[in-house]
N, C-alpha and C positions, 0 to 999 in steps of 0.2 A: 408220261411224261404231259404237258401240256400244248394245246393246243401247237403255239409256238415251236418251243421243243421240238415237233414234229413237221413244221416248215423246215426248219434249218439241219435237224438231222435228213428229211428229205432231199432239200439243197446241194449236201455235200456228199450225200450219196450218189446223188445224179453227178456231179461232179468229177467224185472216185467213177463210177461206170461206164463213163463216157469218156476219160482222157483214154488217150489211143497214140502209140508212137507213129509221126507223120514222117512218111519217108519219100515225099516229093512236094513240093510248094509253089506255087503261084511267085513271081518275079517280082510283085509290086510292094514297095516296103512299110512295113508299121508305121505309122504316124507317132510322131516322138514322144506326143501327149499319152498315147495308150503305150509304149516304151514305159514313160514313166510310173504308169496307174499300177499297170503287170511288176516293175521292181519295188514300186511301194508298199505293192500286198507281201512281196515275197520277202520284203524287209523283217516284214513282223514274225519272222520262224524265229521259236525259242532255242534258246542254247544255254551251254555249261553255263553258270554263273553269269549268263547274261551277256559273253564274249564277242559275240556276232562273229566267228573269226573268217568267214569268206572276204572273200575278195574277187569281184565281177570285171571280166573286161567283156564291154560289147558293140559289136561291130555292127555297122550300116552304112547305104551306099558302097562308097570305094574302099575302104576301111574293110567289108568283106570279102571287096573283089583281091585287093592286096594279098590278105591273107590266105585268101584259096589260088591262087597262084603260089605265093612264094610255098604253101603247104607240098603243091604239088613238088615244086621244082624240087625240095626239099626231099622228097621220097623218093629220088632218083638215088640219093645217097645219103641214108638215114644215119644220127648219131643217138644214142644214147636209147633212153627208154623209159618206161610209165616211172611213176614215182611211189605208187602202190602197187605193189608185185601180183596180177593177174592169176588166175586160179591157174596151176599146174594141169588139169583137169575137172573131169566130172563125169560122176558115177551115180548112180543108181536114179532114185527121181527127179537129182537135178538133173543128169543129164539125158532122162525122161520130156521133160518141162522143155527144156533146151530147144531138143531135136524136133519137139509139136512147132514149138516158136519158129525156126528154122524152116521145116517144110511149111507150114504156112506161106512164109514169107515167099520163098522158091516159088509155089505152085503161084501165087498172085501174080506173078511178074513170067512164067512159064518157062525157069528153069528146070530141068529135068533132073532127077536123082542118078547122081553119078557123074555132072556137068559140071569140074571142077571151077573149069574154065568160065562159067557165066557163075558162077558161085561168088569165085574168087572178084570178076567186075563186079556182082552185086556191092560185094562187100567193099569195094574200092569207095562204093559211091558214100559212103561216108567221111571221108577227105575232100568230097564238092561239098559235103555239106547237102545234100543233099536236093542243092540247088537252092536252098534258103537265102533269104535275103540279110539273116541276123544271124550272128553267133555269138556265144555268150560261154566263158572260160573262169571258173572257177576255182581258186586258189587259194589255200589259208597255211598259216604258218608254221613250219616244221615242230616249231620246241613246244606246240600247244596239244604235241603229240595225238594219238590216233581219235580220243573223242572230238578235236576240233574237225575233221575229215568226217565222223559221225554227223554234226553239227552241219555240214558244209550236204550232208546227202540230205537233210531235211529241207533244209534250204533248196533245193536242186527240187524236191518234193513241192515244196509252195509256191515255186515258180512254171513249174507242168500248169498245177490245179488253178494258178493264175491266170495261166493262158489260155486255158479250158475257157476259163468261166468269160474272158473276154474275147472267144471266138477265131483265138487262133492255134496254129500245132506247134508242134515242137519233138523235138527228138533229143533224146537225154541219151549221151555217146563215151564212154570213155574212152572209144577209140582215139578221139582227140587229145587225151591223154598220153595216147600213147608214145608222142615226140616231146616229151617235157619238158625236153632241155632249148629243142628249137621255139616251143611254145613261149617259155619264160624270155628267151630271147625277142623273138618276137615281139609280145605285149612289153616288153620291158618289167614285166613281173620280179618282184625280189628274188636274189639267190636264195634265200632263208624262206621261200616260200615252197609249199608243192603242192601240183596241180591236181586238183581232185577227178574232172570231169567237162565237158563242155557240155552245150545244149545247143543245135541249129531250131532256128523256129521264125515263123512267118505267116503267112495266108497257106492252109494248108492246099492243094489242090487233089479236091473230091473228085474228080473223072479219072485221076489214072490209079490202075486197079495196084499198084500197091498200098494204095489207102483204103484196100477193101477189106481187108480182115479183121479180124478184133482175137487176141490172146485169151486165154481160157484161165481159171483161176482155183487154187485148189478147195476142197471142202475146209471146214473149220477143224471138222474131227483129224484134220491131216499135217496140221499148224500146231492146232492150243490144245494147252493139257491145262483142265483146271485140277485142281486140289481142294478138296471139302472137307479133308480131316487131317 
């Protein structure tokens, strides 16, 4: 690599290494200019045939509170489900990784093993957006198929890295797609769109213990298979 290539790789690795899921936010909103920087960067995401199949709803100030309040009320008598089926279960190494992450999360906030009530309360924090001042909902046209959802996954990653570069915290949340029909109605998303995921974001509360742990990553040998012949 040339010197400039190394610098660019180092910058990317730093963002990837430092990015984490924020689960407690400070209340102050992100300035509109910073929001536009974030969204402009995310818009550079590559997509199949450059279709750019993501539709993004972004809340701020009273818009976030209105969504938070409406979602809380909806949880009392929920309808529908996610547009994309959640996994029926986890096994093997995938369950091990999931348990490691869950154990770190619960330990950070003092939830003891087997305390299902406390674990449920922590899960429900998803629907408070972890007190974030902003939420983004990403949807895509159903008729573009599964690869449009894959493109939206790429968009989510670009969004998360851009947020990290701007000093923001973010939490990608499949939980916010759990009640897809409600989300569509609330935001006026077309009926022919499918809700992929949400992202709660803002300035992280660095002092909160829930933000103090970091997950691990598998070794290359566990995920990559080289074929030389």
